[in-house]
C-alpha positions as CSV (number, residue, x, y, z in Angstrom):
1,X,-11.1,-40.0,-24.0
2,X,-14.0,-41.3,-26.1
3,X,-15.4,-44.7,-25.4
4,X,-13.6,-47.7,-26.8
5,X,-14.5,-51.4,-26.7
6,X,-17.8,-50.8,-25.1
7,X,-16.3,-48.8,-22.2
8,X,-18.4,-46.0,-20.9
9,X,-17.2,-42.4,-21.5
10,X,-15.9,-40.5,-18.6
11,X,-18.6,-38.5,-16.8
12,X,-18.5,-34.9,-15.5
13,X,-16.9,-35.9,-12.2
14,X,-14.0,-37.8,-13.9
15,X,-13.3,-34.9,-16.3
16,X,-13.6,-32.3,-13.5
17,X,-11.1,-34.2,-11.4
18,X,-8.5,-34.5,-14.2
19,X,-9.0,-30.9,-15.2
20,X,-8.5,-29.8,-11.6
21,X,-5.3,-31.9,-11.4
22,X,-4.0,-30.2,-14.6
23,X,-4.7,-26.8,-13.1
24,X,-3.0,-27.8,-9.8
25,X,0.2,-28.7,-11.8
26,X,0.0,-25.4,-13.7
27,X,-0.9,-27.1,-17.0
28,X,-3.6,-24.6,-18.0
29,X,-3.3,-25.4,-21.7
30,X,-4.0,-29.2,-21.2
31,X,-6.8,-28.4,-18.8
32,X,-8.5,-26.1,-21.4
33,X,-8.0,-28.8,-24.2
34,X,-9.6,-31.4,-22.0
35,X,-12.5,-29.0,-21.2
36,X,-13.2,-28.6,-24.9
37,X,-13.0,-32.4,-25.4
38,X,-15.5,-32.7,-22.6
39,X,-17.9,-30.4,-24.5
40,X,-17.4,-32.3,-27.8
41,X,-18.2,-35.6,-26.0
42,X,-21.5,-34.0,-25.0
43,X,-20.8,-34.2,-21.3
44,X,-23.1,-31.9,-19.4
45,X,-20.9,-29.3,-17.6
46,X,-21.8,-28.3,-14.1
47,X,-21.1,-25.2,-12.0
48,X,-18.2,-27.0,-10.2
49,X,-16.3,-27.7,-13.5
50,X,-16.8,-24.1,-14.7
51,X,-15.9,-22.6,-11.3
52,X,-12.7,-24.8,-11.1
53,X,-11.5,-23.5,-14.5
54,X,-12.4,-19.9,-13.7
55,X,-10.6,-20.1,-10.4
56,X,-7.4,-21.4,-12.0
57,X,-7.5,-18.7,-14.7
58,X,-8.1,-16.0,-12.0
59,X,-5.1,-17.3,-10.0
60,X,-3.0,-17.1,-13.2
61,X,-4.1,-13.5,-13.7
62,X,-5.9,-14.4,-17.0
63,X,-9.1,-12.4,-16.1
64,X,-10.1,-11.9,-19.8
65,X,-10.3,-15.7,-20.3
66,X,-11.9,-16.2,-17.0
67,X,-14.7,-13.8,-17.9
68,X,-15.2,-15.5,-21.3
69,X,-15.7,-18.8,-19.5
70,X,-18.2,-17.0,-17.2
71,X,-20.3,-15.8,-20.1
72,X,-20.0,-19.2,-21.8
73,X,-21.2,-20.8,-18.6
74,X,-24.3,-18.5,-18.5
75,X,-25.0,-19.0,-22.3
76,X,-24.9,-22.8,-21.7
77,X,-27.6,-22.5,-19.0
78,X,-25.3,-23.1,-16.0
79,X,-26.0,-20.7,-13.2
80,X,-22.9,-19.2,-11.6
81,X,-22.9,-19.6,-7.8
82,X,-21.4,-17.5,-5.1
83,X,-18.1,-19.5,-5.4
84,X,-17.9,-18.6,-9.1
85,X,-18.4,-14.9,-8.3
86,X,-16.1,-14.9,-5.3
87,X,-13.1,-16.2,-7.3
88,X,-13.8,-13.6,-10.0
89,X,-14.0,-10.9,-7.4
90,X,-10.7,-12.1,-5.8
91,X,-9.0,-12.2,-9.2
92,X,-10.0,-8.6,-10.1
93,X,-9.2,-7.5,-6.6
94,X,-5.7,-8.9,-6.8
95,X,-5.1,-6.9,-10.0
96,X,-6.5,-3.7,-8.4
97,X,-9.4,-3.5,-10.9
98,X,-12.0,-2.3,-8.4
99,X,-14.5,-1.3,-11.1
100,X,-14.6,-4.9,-12.3
101,X,-14.9,-6.0,-8.7
102,X,-17.9,-3.8,-8.3
103,X,-19.4,-5.0,-11.5
104,X,-19.1,-8.6,-10.4
105,X,-20.5,-7.9,-7.0
106,X,-23.5,-6.1,-8.4
107,X,-24.1,-8.9,-10.9
108,X,-23.9,-11.4,-8.1
109,X,-26.5,-9.7,-5.9
110,X,-28.7,-9.0,-8.9
111,X,-28.9,-12.8,-9.6
112,X,-30.2,-13.2,-6.0
113,X,-27.0,-14.6,-4.7
114,X,-26.2,-13.6,-1.1
115,X,-22.5,-12.8,-0.7
116,X,-20.9,-14.6,2.2
117,X,-18.4,-13.0,4.6
118,X,-15.4,-13.8,2.4
119,X,-17.0,-12.2,-0.7
120,X,-18.1,-9.1,1.2
121,X,-14.7,-8.7,2.8
122,X,-12.9,-9.1,-0.6
123,X,-15.3,-6.5,-2.2
124,X,-15.0,-3.9,0.6
125,X,-11.2,-4.3,0.8
126,X,-10.9,-3.6,-2.9
127,X,-13.2,-0.7,-2.8
128,X,-11.5,0.9,0.2
129,X,-8.1,0.8,-1.5
130,X,-9.6,3.3,-4.0
131,X,-12.0,5.1,-1.7
132,X,-10.4,8.5,-2.2
133,X,-11.7,8.7,-5.8
134,X,-15.2,10.1,-6.1
135,X,-16.4,7.2,-8.1
136,X,-15.2,4.7,-5.6
137,X,-16.7,6.8,-2.8
138,X,-20.1,6.9,-4.5
139,X,-19.9,3.1,-5.0
140,X,-19.0,2.7,-1.3
141,X,-22.1,4.7,-0.3
142,X,-24.4,2.7,-2.5
143,X,-23.0,-0.5,-1.0
144,X,-23.3,0.7,2.5
145,X,-27.0,1.3,1.7
146,X,-27.4,-2.4,1.4
147,X,-25.3,-3.2,4.5
148,X,-28.3,-3.9,6.7
149,X,-29.7,-6.3,4.1
150,X,-26.4,-8.0,3.7
151,X,-26.1,-8.3,7.5
152,X,-29.6,-9.8,7.7
153,X,-28.7,-12.3,4.9
154,X,-25.5,-13.3,6.8
155,X,-27.8,-14.3,9.7
156,X,-30.2,-16.1,7.4
157,X,-27.4,-18.3,5.9
158,X,-25.9,-19.0,9.3
159,X,-22.9,-16.7,8.9
160,X,-21.7,-13.8,11.0
161,X,-19.7,-10.7,9.9
162,X,-16.2,-11.0,11.3
163,X,-13.7,-8.5,12.5
164,X,-12.4,-8.1,8.9
165,X,-16.0,-7.3,7.7
166,X,-16.4,-4.5,10.3
167,X,-12.9,-3.2,9.8
168,X,-13.3,-2.9,6.0
169,X,-16.5,-0.9,6.6
170,X,-14.7,1.3,9.1
171,X,-11.9,1.8,6.6
172,X,-14.4,2.8,3.9
173,X,-16.0,5.4,6.1
174,X,-12.7,6.8,7.1
175,X,-11.6,7.1,3.5
176,X,-14.7,9.1,2.6
177,X,-14.4,11.4,5.6
178,X,-17.2,9.9,7.7
179,X,-15.4,9.4,11.0
180,X,-18.5,9.5,13.2
181,X,-20.1,6.8,11.1
182,X,-16.9,4.8,11.4
183,X,-17.1,5.1,15.2
184,X,-20.7,3.9,15.1
185,X,-19.6,0.8,13.3
186,X,-17.0,0.3,16.1
187,X,-20.0,0.4,18.5
188,X,-21.8,-2.1,16.3
189,X,-18.9,-4.4,16.6
190,X,-19.1,-4.3,20.4
191,X,-22.9,-5.0,20.2
192,X,-22.1,-8.0,18.0
193,X,-19.6,-9.3,20.5
194,X,-16.7,-8.8,18.1
195,X,-13.5,-7.4,19.5
196,X,-11.7,-4.9,17.3
197,X,-8.1,-5.9,16.4
198,X,-5.0,-3.9,15.9
199,X,-5.9,-3.2,12.2
200,X,-9.3,-1.8,13.3
201,X,-7.7,0.5,15.8
202,X,-4.9,1.4,13.5
203,X,-7.4,2.5,10.8
204,X,-9.3,4.8,13.2
205,X,-6.1,6.2,14.8
206,X,-4.7,6.9,11.3
207,X,-7.8,8.8,10.3
208,X,-7.7,10.9,13.5
209,X,-4.0,11.7,12.9
210,X,-4.6,12.6,9.2
211,X,-7.5,15.0,10.2
212,X,-5.4,16.7,12.9
213,X,-7.3,15.1,15.8
214,X,-4.2,13.8,17.5
215,X,-5.6,13.8,21.0
216,X,-8.5,11.6,19.9
217,X,-6.0,9.3,18.2
218,X,-3.9,9.1,21.3
219,X,-7.0,8.3,23.4
220,X,-8.0,5.5,21.1
221,X,-4.4,4.2,21.1
222,X,-4.5,4.1,24.9
223,X,-7.9,2.3,24.8
224,X,-6.3,-0.3,22.5
225,X,-3.4,-0.8,25.0
226,X,-6.0,-1.0,27.9
227,X,-7.8,-3.8,26.0
228,X,-4.5,-5.6,25.7
229,X,-4.5,-5.3,21.9
230,X,-0.8,-5.3,21.0
231,X,0.3,-2.4,18.8
232,X,2.5,-3.2,15.8
233,X,5.3,-1.3,14.1
234,X,2.7,0.2,11.8
235,X,0.5,1.4,14.7
236,X,3.5,3.1,16.3
237,X,4.5,4.7,13.0
238,X,1.0,6.1,12.6
239,X,1.1,7.7,16.1
240,X,4.7,8.9,15.7
241,X,4.0,10.5,12.4
242,X,0.8,12.2,13.7
243,X,2.6,13.6,16.7
244,X,5.5,15.0,14.7
245,X,3.1,16.6,12.2
246,X,1.3,18.2,15.1
247,X,4.6,19.6,16.3
248,X,4.7,17.4,19.4
249,X,8.2,16.1,19.9
250,X,6.9,14.0,22.8
251,X,6.9,11.5,19.9
252,X,10.5,10.8,20.6
253,X,9.5,9.6,24.1
254,X,7.0,7.2,22.5
255,X,9.7,6.0,20.2
256,X,11.8,4.9,23.3
257,X,8.6,3.2,24.7
258,X,8.3,1.4,21.5
259,X,11.9,0.0,21.8
260,X,11.4,-0.9,25.5
261,X,8.3,-2.9,24.6
262,X,10.2,-5.0,22.1
263,X,8.3,-3.8,19.0
264,X,10.4,-4.2,15.9
265,X,11.7,-0.8,14.7
266,X,11.6,-0.6,10.9
267,X,13.5,1.7,8.6
268,X,10.3,3.7,8.0
269,X,10.1,4.3,11.8
270,X,13.6,5.8,11.7
271,X,12.6,8.0,8.8
272,X,9.6,9.3,10.7
273,X,11.7,10.0,13.8
274,X,14.6,11.8,12.1
275,X,12.4,13.7,9.7
276,X,10.1,14.7,12.6
277,X,12.8,15.9,14.8
278,X,14.4,17.9,12.0
279,X,11.2,19.5,10.9
280,X,10.5,20.6,14.4
281,X,13.9,22.2,14.8
282,X,15.5,19.5,17.0
283,X,18.5,18.9,14.8
284,X,20.9,18.2,17.7
285,X,18.6,15.6,19.1
286,X,18.2,14.0,15.7
287,X,22.0,13.9,15.2
288,X,22.5,12.4,18.7
289,X,20.0,9.7,17.9
290,X,21.6,9.1,14.5
291,X,25.0,8.6,16.1
292,X,23.5,6.2,18.6
293,X,22.0,4.2,15.8
294,X,25.4,4.2,14.0
295,X,27.0,2.8,17.2
296,X,24.3,0.1,17.3
297,X,25.1,-0.8,13.6
298,X,21.5,-0.1,12.5
299,X,21.4,-0.1,8.7
300,X,19.9,3.2,7.6
301,X,18.9,4.2,4.0
302,X,20.0,7.1,1.9
303,X,16.8,9.1,2.6
304,X,17.7,9.3,6.3
305,X,21.4,10.1,5.5
306,X,20.2,12.9,3.2
307,X,18.1,14.4,6.0
308,X,21.0,14.2,8.5
309,X,23.5,15.8,6.1
310,X,21.1,18.7,5.5
311,X,20.5,19.2,9.2
312,X,24.3,19.1,9.9
313,X,24.8,21.9,7.5
314,X,22.0,23.9,9.1
315,X,23.6,23.7,12.5
316,X,27.1,24.5,11.2
317,X,28.4,21.0,11.7
318,X,29.9,21.1,8.3
319,X,32.8,18.6,8.9
320,X,30.4,16.0,10.1
321,X,28.2,16.5,7.1
322,X,31.2,16.0,4.8
323,X,32.2,12.9,6.6
324,X,28.7,11.5,6.4
325,X,28.5,12.2,2.7
326,X,31.8,10.4,2.2
327,X,30.5,7.5,4.3
328,X,27.5,6.9,2.1
329,X,29.4,5.2,-0.7
330,X,31.6,3.4,1.8
331,X,28.5,1.9,3.4
332,X,27.4,0.4,0.1
333,X,24.7,3.0,-0.5
334,X,24.5,5.2,-3.6
335,X,24.1,8.9,-3.3
336,X,21.0,10.0,-5.3
337,X,20.0,13.3,-6.9
338,X,18.6,14.5,-3.6
339,X,21.9,13.8,-1.8
340,X,23.9,15.8,-4.4
341,X,21.2,18.5,-4.7
342,X,20.9,19.3,-0.9
343,X,24.7,19.4,-0.6
344,X,25.1,21.8,-3.6
345,X,22.4,24.1,-2.2
346,X,24.0,24.1,1.2
347,X,27.4,24.8,-0.2
348,X,26.1,27.7,-2.4
349,X,24.2,29.2,0.6
350,X,27.4,29.3,2.7
351,X,29.3,30.8,-0.3
352,X,31.5,27.7,-1.1
353,X,31.1,28.1,-4.8
354,X,34.1,26.1,-5.9
355,X,33.1,23.1,-3.7
356,X,29.6,23.4,-5.1
357,X,31.1,23.2,-8.6
358,X,33.0,20.1,-7.7
359,X,29.9,18.5,-6.2
360,X,28.0,19.2,-9.3
361,X,30.7,17.6,-11.4
362,X,30.6,14.5,-9.2
363,X,26.8,14.5,-9.7
364,X,27.2,14.5,-13.5
365,X,29.8,11.7,-13.3
366,X,27.5,9.6,-11.2
367,X,24.8,9.7,-13.8
368,X,22.3,11.6,-11.5
369,X,20.3,14.2,-13.5
370,X,19.8,17.5,-11.7
371,X,16.2,18.6,-11.4
372,X,14.9,21.9,-12.9
373,X,14.5,23.2,-9.4
374,X,18.1,22.6,-8.6
375,X,19.3,24.2,-11.8
376,X,17.1,27.2,-11.2
377,X,18.5,27.5,-7.7
378,X,22.1,27.3,-8.8
379,X,21.7,30.0,-11.5
380,X,19.6,32.3,-9.3
381,X,22.1,32.0,-6.4
382,X,25.1,32.7,-8.7
383,X,23.4,35.7,-10.1
384,X,22.6,37.0,-6.6
385,X,26.3,36.6,-5.7
386,X,27.4,38.5,-8.8
387,X,28.8,35.4,-10.5
388,X,27.2,36.3,-13.8
389,X,29.8,34.6,-16.1
390,X,29.6,31.4,-14.0
391,X,25.8,31.5,-14.1
392,X,25.9,32.0,-17.9
393,X,28.2,29.0,-18.2
394,X,25.8,26.9,-16.3
395,X,22.9,28.1,-18.4
396,X,24.8,27.4,-21.7
397,X,25.8,24.0,-20.4
398,X,22.2,23.0,-19.5
399,X,20.9,24.0,-22.8
400,X,23.2,21.5,-24.5
401,X,21.7,18.7,-22.3
402,X,18.3,17.1,-22.2
403,X,17.8,17.9,-18.5
404,X,16.5,21.5,-19.3
């Protein structure tokens, strides 16, 4: 694209436009070739051109190349702006590299660049995903220390923190165990005239439930409903899980409320309900619900079916358990190691040794490898029942396989 016949060479805008077009079409190689031609022609590169290339590389997951362009940019005397750093932060955040996200954020602020709402939200979201590690928690605290300054800067540049900004801060405090500070941020939201959304409430309710403060979680859940913030499937799952872990089977009532309100019931919701009822010794209720779901043609997964088979054995509904096991394959699902393992354990406990042997053979044929826990259980149970030869045969057989 050099000049010919007295025609003027393309300027930075022309090159940038064509480069951007190549990136848009996914032709990264051609874009980079044109970029190098641009340099050879002595065209002065600007921040827009560099940021456009860096953005495309970040979207392609080529963060190493993107960072090389960033350093080249600095070496050539072109100052990265907040757009440049924001696309870098987004790229590293997408790949889950929170340390790199932090590095870019610190570098950005050290250059006197004020992060906008988008940048701050991206940074905090990435950090909060890893907030349970000490290093991420320490970084979170150091960032919170500049929160007031960032908030002031938002005002200075005519921006306001949004609900995502506040929610990410609340999430961070919850992850590092600072619930009271998280609630103070909720108050700050109200003072700023920003209404918490379902994610904000869900974050706080989840932390209450995790820390065993289920009544506080329920109170906040009711406040959410009172403020006409519609709960989602995720919100209900949080509450249901919290109630069951606290031994409160009133969760089943809430489940019915969930259905009445038209909230979509996910497979994870059914797992929580069945697992919760079974853990709290309500096997008959769990089985009744399971049968209702079957009549409604709800597609359940093998995890729920495993739970139900186990509970049916516990309450001496052996025939139903056998029928359910047989129905797994018929329904298109594949029994897993847990399916076989639970059945074998239940058969051994009730003394059905031959059936347990047959089940173990079926497990081998299906390609499911028994866990060391299951093998130990089988051998120990056989020895307790005086089946020394059979236990020895199992031990000899296991030693010949790589499972042991």
